[in-house]
N, C-alpha and C positions, 0 to 999 in steps of 0.2 A: 502493500501499500505505502501510494506518496501522502505527505503534506504540502499543499501549495497555501498559500497566500492569497485568498480572495478579497481583491478592494470591495468600499465601504460600497452598496445601493440598494437601492428600494427595486423591490420585488414586487412580482405580479404572484400569486401565491396557488395552486390550485390543489385541492387532494384529490389524492384519487386511489378506488380502488378496479383492479379488474386484471386481464391479461396485458402483454406484452402487444398485442394487436389493438386491446384498446386504447392502451397507451399512448401508440401511436394517433388514433383519431381523437382523442382526449387536446396532443398537443399541433396537432392539423388543426384544431377548432381553433383554440386560442393564436396561433400566429394569419390565421385565415379569417378569424371572425370577430374574437375577442378584443385583440389589439386595436384594427380600422373602426371599430362602432363606438370603440373605447377612449379613443384618438390620441393611445398612448404608443411612444416610440422602443423598440428593445436595445438593451445598450448591447455593447462591445464588450461583455463580459461574460464568464462562465456562467452556464445555463447547470443548476442543479436538483438533482436526486435525491431528499429525501427519505430513504424507507425507516417508512413505521412500526413494520415486525422485521427482526433481524430474519426471521424465520422466510420469510417469503427475498429473501434475498437472493437466488437459486430457483424460488420457485415462477418462473415467468409467465404462470396459467390464474395464482393470486399475489398480487401482486397489492400491494398499500402501500403510498407512500405520497409526499408532496414534490409537485413537481413546481421549478422557482423559477422563474423568467425574470430577469434585472429591466431595467426599465428607465428611458434618459426623462427629464423633465420637458422635453421637449414634445410637443404637439406635432400631428399630424394632418396635413392640412387639405 
């Protein structure tokens, strides 16, 4: 495991439960629907997955996590 320093940022956080395919759909929704509707601009910073159940780390069919996408203070025009 590597350790990195993540710069301070504001994040959109989406709680998620489901399989790996559902996670892809959730991220697609955030990027293509939620961000434009809410005038949010993603920041150039790491996107994080926070696993809420350590047993789900390798169980791709039963994930429970928080999807964290960094945002800037800018708005879509």
